[in-house]
C-alpha positions in Angstrom: -6.5 25.3 -4.2 -9.3 22.7 -3.1 -8.8 19.1 -3.6 -10.6 17.5 -6.7 -12.8 15.4 -4.6 -14.7 18.3 -2.8 -17.7 16.7 -4.8 -17.8 13.7 -2.6 -18.3 16.1 0.5 -22.1 16.1 0.7 -22.3 12.1 0.4 -19.7 11.8 3.1 -20.8 14.0 5.5 -23.3 11.6 7.4 -20.6 9.1 7.8 -17.7 11.4 8.8 -19.9 13.0 11.4 -19.9 10.1 13.3 -16.2 9.6 13.1 -15.5 13.2 13.8 -17.5 12.4 17.3 -14.5 10.3 18.2 -12.0 13.2 17.5 -13.9 15.7 19.3 -12.7 16.5 23.0 -15.8 18.1 23.7 -15.5 21.3 22.4 -13.0 22.6 25.2 -9.7 24.2 24.8 -7.2 21.4 24.0 -4.3 23.6 25.6 -5.6 23.9 29.3 -3.3 24.9 32.1 0.0 24.7 30.2 -1.1 21.1 29.3 -1.6 19.9 25.5 -3.5 17.1 24.2 -3.0 15.9 20.6 -5.6 13.8 18.8 -3.9 10.8 16.9 -6.0 9.0 14.6 -4.7 5.7 14.1 -5.9 3.0 11.0 -4.4 0.0 12.9 -7.2 -2.9 12.5 -5.5 -5.9 13.5 -5.1 -6.9 17.1 -1.5 -6.9 17.5 -1.3 -3.8 15.6 -4.0 -1.8 17.5 -2.4 -3.5 20.9 1.0 -1.9 19.5 -0.3 1.3 18.5 -1.9 1.8 22.2 1.0 0.5 24.1 3.1 3.2 22.4 0.7 6.0 23.1 0.5 4.9 26.6 4.3 5.0 26.9 4.3 8.4 25.7 1.7 9.6 27.9 3.6 8.1 30.7 7.1 10.1 30.0 5.2 13.2 28.8 2.4 14.3 31.2 2.3 17.7 29.8 1.6 16.5 26.0 -1.0 13.9 26.3 -2.0 11.8 23.2 -5.5 10.9 22.7 -5.8 7.5 20.6 -8.7 8.0 18.2 -9.6 4.8 15.9 -10.1 5.3 12.4 -11.1 3.1 9.4 -9.4 2.0 6.1 -12.7 1.9 4.6 -13.7 5.4 4.9 -10.7 7.4 6.1 -10.6 9.7 2.5 -14.0 11.1 2.9 -13.9 11.4 6.6 -10.6 13.1 6.6 -12.0 15.6 3.8 -15.0 16.5 6.0 -12.9 17.0 9.2 -10.5 19.4 7.4 -13.3 21.1 6.0 -14.8 21.0 9.2 -12.1 22.4 11.1 -11.8 19.1 13.3 -9.1 17.3 11.7 -6.8 15.0 14.4 -3.6 16.6 14.9 -1.7 13.6 13.7 -3.1 11.3 10.7 -2.4 7.9 9.7 -3.0 7.3 6.4 -1.4 5.7 3.2 1.0 8.1 0.8 -1.3 7.5 -2.2 -4.2 9.3 -0.4 -2.0 12.4 0.4 -1.4 14.4 -2.9 -4.9 16.2 -2.8 -4.9 16.7 0.9 -0.9 18.2 0.7 -1.7 20.4 -2.6 -5.2 21.4 -1.2 -3.3 22.9 2.1 -4.8 20.5 4.8 -1.3 19.1 5.7 1.5 20.5 7.4 5.1 20.6 5.4 7.2 18.5 7.9 10.6 19.5 6.2 11.9 21.7 8.8 10.2 20.0 11.7 11.7 16.4 11.2 14.6 15.5 13.4 18.0 14.5 11.9 17.6 11.0 13.1 14.3 10.3 11.4 15.3 11.9 8.2 18.7 10.0 7.8 17.1 6.8 8.9 14.1 6.5 6.5 15.8 5.9 2.9 15.2 8.9 0.1 13.4 6.4 -2.0 10.7 6.3 0.7 10.6 10.0 1.5 9.8 10.5 -2.3 6.5 8.9 -1.3 5.5 11.6 0.7 7.1 14.8 -0.9 4.8 16.8 -3.0 6.4 19.9 -4.7 9.1 20.8 -2.4 7.2 19.8 0.9 7.1 16.8 2.8 3.7 16.0 4.4 3.9 12.6 5.8 6.5 10.5 7.6 6.5 6.8 5.7 7.0 4.1 8.1 5.6 0.9 7.0 5.5 -0.9 3.7 4.7 -4.1 2.1 6.2 -5.5 -1.3 3.6 -7.9 -3.3 5.3 -11.6 -2.7 4.0 -15.1 -4.1 2.6 -17.5 -1.2 3.2 -20.8 -2.5 2.1 -24.4 -1.6 5.3 -25.9 -0.6 4.2 -29.6 -1.1 2.7 -28.6 -4.5 5.9 -26.7 -5.6 8.5 -29.2 -4.1 6.6 -32.3 -6.0 7.0 -30.5 -9.3 10.7 -30.3 -9.4 10.9 -26.3 -10.7 13.8 -24.1 -9.8 12.9 -22.4 -6.3 13.1 -18.6 -6.8 15.2 -16.5 -4.2 15.5 -12.7 -3.9 18.8 -12.7 -5.5 17.4 -14.9 -8.5 13.4 -14.4 -8.9 11.7 -16.1 -11.7 11.3 -13.8 -14.9 7.9 -13.1 -16.0 8.2 -15.4 -18.8 9.6 -18.5 -16.3 6.8 -17.5 -14.2 4.3 -18.2 -16.7 5.8 -21.2 -17.9 5.9 -22.5 -14.3 2.4 -22.0 -13.8 1.3 -24.4 -16.7 3.4 -26.9 -15.0 1.8 -26.6 -11.6 -1.4 -26.8 -13.3 -3.7 -30.0 -13.7 -5.1 -28.7 -17.0 -8.4 -30.0 -16.0 -9.4 -27.4 -13.9 -8.7 -29.1 -10.5 -5.9 -27.1 -10.0 -4.2 -23.9 -11.1 -0.6 -22.7 -10.9 -1.9 -19.5 -10.0 -5.0 -17.4 -8.6 -4.9 -13.9 -9.3 -7.1 -11.9 -7.0 -7.7 -8.9 -8.7 -10.9 -6.8 -7.5 -8.4 -4.0 -7.4 -6.4 -4.5 -10.6 -4.9 -1.3 -10.7 -2.1 -1.3 -7.9 -1.0 -4.8 -8.1 -0.6 -4.3 -12.3 1.3 -0.8 -12.1 3.3 -1.7 -9.2 4.5 -5.1 -10.3 4.9 -3.5 -13.7 8.0 -1.8 -12.5 10.2 -4.7 -12.2 9.2 -5.2 -16.1 10.3 -1.6 -17.0 6.8 -0.1 -17.0 5.9 3.4 -15.6 2.7 4.4 -17.4 2.8 7.9 -16.1 5.1 10.3 -17.7 5.8 13.8 -16.5 7.1 16.6 -18.9 9.4 19.4 -18.3 6.6 21.5 -17.5 5.5 19.1 -14.6 2.3 17.9 -16.2 1.4 14.2 -16.5 0.5 12.1 -19.7 -0.3 8.2 -19.9 2.1 6.4 -22.2 1.8 2.7 -22.7 5.0 0.9 -23.4 6.2 -2.4 -24.2 7.1 -2.5 -20.2 3.8 -1.6 -19.3 2.4 -4.4 -21.5 4.0 -7.4 -19.5 2.6 -8.1 -16.6 -1.1 -7.3 -18.0 -0.3 -9.6 -20.7 1.3 -12.5 -18.6 -1.8 -12.4 -16.3 -4.0 -12.3 -19.6 -2.5 -15.3 -21.2 -2.6 -17.2 -18.1 -6.2 -16.8 -17.7 -7.3 -16.9 -21.4 -4.9 -19.0 -23.3 -2.8 -21.4 -20.9 -5.8 -22.0 -18.3 -2.8 -21.6 -15.6 -5.0 -19.0 -13.8 -8.4 -19.3 -12.4 -10.8 -16.9 -14.0 -13.2 -17.1 -11.0 -10.4 -15.5 -9.0 -10.1 -12.4 -11.0 -13.3 -10.5 -9.2 -12.0 -11.4 -5.6 -9.8 -9.7 -2.8 -6.9 -11.6 -1.3 -8.5 -13.3 1.4 -11.4 -14.7 -0.7 -8.7 -16.8 -2.3 -7.3 -18.5 0.8 -9.8 -21.3 1.2 -8.9 -22.5 -2.1 -5.2 -22.2 -1.6 -5.5 -24.1 1.7 -7.5 -26.5 -0.4 -5.0 -27.4 -3.2 -7.0 -25.5 -5.8 -4.4 -23.0 -6.2 -0.8 -23.8 -6.0 0.4 -20.0 -5.7 -1.3 -16.7 -5.1 0.4 -13.3 -5.3 -0.7 -11.3 -2.0 0.6 -8.5 -0.1 3.3 -9.4 2.3 0.7 -8.7 5.5 -1.4 -11.5 4.5 1.2 -14.0 6.0 -0.7 -13.4 9.2 -4.1 -14.7 8.0 -2.2 -17.5 6.5 -0.7 -18.5 9.8 -4.2 -17.8 11.7 -6.2 -19.7 9.2 -4.3 -22.4 7.4 -5.0 -26.2 8.3 -2.6 -28.0 10.5 0.3 -29.3 8.5 -0.3 -27.1 5.7 3.2 -26.4 4.3 3.5 -22.7 2.4 6.5 -20.7 1.8 7.1 -17.1 0.6 8.5 -16.1 -3.0 9.8 -13.3 -4.1 7.5 -11.8 -7.0 8.6 -12.1 -10.7 11.2 -9.5 -12.0 12.1 -8.4 -15.3 14.1 -5.5 -17.0 13.9 -3.6 -14.5 15.0 -6.2 -11.8 13.0 -6.8 -9.0 11.8 -3.2 -8.2 8.5 -2.9 -7.1 6.1 -0.1 -6.4 4.5 0.7 -3.1 2.5 3.3 -1.1 4.0 3.1 2.6 1.5 3.8 5.4 2.3 7.1 6.8 2.1 9.9 9.7 1.2 13.3 9.0 0.2 16.7 10.9 -2.9 18.7 10.1 -1.9 22.3 8.8 -4.8 23.7 11.2 -3.2 22.0 14.6 -1.7 24.3 16.7 0.8 21.9 17.9 2.7 21.0 15.3 6.2 20.7 16.9 4.6 18.5 19.7 3.0 16.3 17.1 6.4 15.8 15.5 8.4 15.3 18.8 5.4 12.4 19.0 6.0 10.8 15.7 9.9 10.9 16.4 9.1 9.0 19.4 6.6 6.7 17.8 8.9 5.9 15.2 12.0 5.0 16.9 13.8 2.1 15.7 12.6 -0.6 18.2 9.0 1.1 17.9 9.1 0.8 14.5 10.1 -2.8 14.6 7.1 -3.3 17.1 4.6 -1.8 14.6 6.0 -3.8 11.7 5.2 -7.2 13.2 2.2 -6.0 14.6 0.8 -5.1 11.0 3.2 -8.2 9.5 4.9 -5.5 7.1 8.0 -4.2 6.8 9.5 -0.9 8.6 11.1 1.6 6.2 13.7 2.5 8.7 17.2 1.3 8.3 17.8 0.7 11.9 14.4 -0.8 12.4 15.0 -3.4 9.5 18.2 -4.7 11.7 16.1 -6.2 14.2 16.5 -10.2 14.1 12.8 -10.8 14.4 12.2 -9.1 10.8 15.3 -11.6 9.3 14.0 -15.1 10.6 13.0 -17.7 7.8 10.0 -18.4 9.6 7.1 -16.9 8.2 8.8 -15.6 5.5 10.3 -12.6 6.9 13.8 -12.8 5.6 12.2 -13.1 1.8 10.7 -9.5 2.6 13.4 -8.2 4.0 15.6 -8.8 1.4 13.2 -6.8 -1.1 12.7 -3.8 1.2 15.9 -2.1 -0.8 13.8 -2.7 -3.9 10.8 -1.0 -3.1 10.4 2.2 -4.6 7.3 4.7 -5.0 4.0 3.7 -6.6 4.1 5.3 -10.0 0.5 7.0 -9.3 2.2 8.4 -5.9 1.9 12.5 -7.2 -0.6 12.2 -9.9 -3.3 14.6 -9.6 -6.8 13.0 -10.7 -5.5 9.6 -10.3 -8.1 8.5 -8.2 -10.7 9.4 -10.9 -8.7 7.7 -13.6 -8.3 4.6 -11.4 -12.2 4.2 -11.0 -13.4 5.5 -14.3 -11.1 4.2 -16.6 -8.2 1.8 -15.6 -10.1 -0.2 -13.5 -12.9 -1.4 -15.9 -10.1 -1.6 -18.4 -7.9 -4.0 -16.9 -10.9 -6.3 -15.4 -12.4 -6.2 -19.2 -8.6 -7.2 -20.4 -7.9 -10.0 -17.7 -11.5 -11.7 -18.6 -10.5 -11.8 -22.3 -13.7 -9.0 -22.9 -11.4 -6.8 -24.9 -8.1 -7.1 -26.5 -4.6 -5.4 -25.8 -5.5 -2.9 -28.2 -8.5 -1.7 -26.9 -6.9 -1.7 -23.2 -4.2 0.6 -24.4 -6.6 2.9 -26.1 -8.7 3.2 -23.0 -5.8 3.9 -20.7 -4.0 6.4 -22.9 -6.9 8.1 -24.6 -9.7 8.1 -21.9 -7.2 8.3 -19.3 -5.4 11.4 -20.6 -8.8 13.1 -21.1 -9.4 12.8 -17.3 -5.8 13.6 -16.2 -5.7 16.8 -18.1 -9.0 18.3 -16.2 -6.5 18.4 -13.1 -3.9 20.0 -14.7 -5.1 23.3 -16.4 
C-alpha cells in the first residue's frame, strides 16, 4: 500500500533531485570486485555531531576495506519528501537517519526493511523495550532508536534563587498547578518579566508529549486496531495551564507563542523570561550564546498523575528495503551504536543515548550543563502518543496545529478546542483506516 503523502511527490521532486545527486555513486554497480559500498545518509547538522558521525564512518572504513560506507549529508528540513522521492525512484540510501515519528508511513508502505531478524542480540538487549516500541509497526522493527531528548525547563538561576521558590528535582518535580503558581511568583506583573516563555510555533508535539505526565493520551486504539481521538481530563491539563498562564495570569508571554525555541533565547538572556521549556539539546546554544556570567539551570518538566513520563520521538537508523546489502548495513549500525560510540554521538548532539550502557558514561552524568538532570529522566521517556498513528501528519497540520494555536492565544475556548481535535480530527484519521 502506498503511503498517504504520495500526493506531495510532484512538489518534492525538484528539491529531492538535488539531494539525490549526493546519494548517487555515478550509476555504477556498488558491488565491484567483491567490495561493497553502503550509502549512509546522516541528518547531523551541528558541527560536533557532524564531526562525530564522520569520524565513526572513517573508523569503520579503516577497519572494513571490503565494505565501504559513503557519508551523505541530508537535512531535517526536507528529509521526508526527499526520502519519499528517493524510494519511488529506486535511489534510496542504504542506511537512513530519521526520527521515529516519520517512519510509520514508510514502514507500512514497504520502503523500510524489517530489522527484527538482522539485529544482533547485544543491540536488542542494550536498548530498552520502551524505546523499541517507537520503531515497531505491526510485527516488524523498522529502525534502531539511538538518540532522544526530553523537554526540560531552562531557568535563570539568579531569578529563581532570589524568588525563594522550591527548586524541583527529577525525583520531586513541580506539579502542573505548582508550576502555574510559581510562574506567577516569578512574574513582575507589568510585562517587564514573565515567569515563562512558551515557544509554541509547533504546539502539537510539545502539548502531546508533556501531556503524558498528566495522564493524557489523546489517541486510543480499539480492538480492531483503529485509532480515534478522545479528549480526556488528562489531555486538558497542559493546554489549560498554558492558556491560563497567557490569558489569565499574564505569567507567560503571548508574544512567544509563535516562536521557535531559539527565538526566545535573547529575551531569556536579557531577563525578560525567568524560564523557557525547551528540548534538552538547546543547552548547546545556551552555552555558546549566553553572555558572560549568565547563570542558568536545567530543571525537570512539571509532572502530574502520570508522574514524570514524557513522550519522545528518538532519532533512528533504518535500512532501505531495496538495499541489496541489508546484512552489511546492520553490521555498520551495530558498530556505529557500540556503547562508546553512542555516547560520542549523544555528546555531539547534546542529547541522551537510548542504550543502557552508553547512559553510564560519566560525561553524561555530570552536573555541569544539566547532563545529570537529563540522564535521570531517561527511564521515564516513552513513545510519542502519535508514534504509529496513520494520518497523523495531516491531522497535525490541518487540525491540531491551528486549533492549539488559537486556543493558546485566547481566540477559541476549551470546548471549541476539543470539538476540533476530536470531531474534525477523527474525520481525517478515518480516511487512513478504511
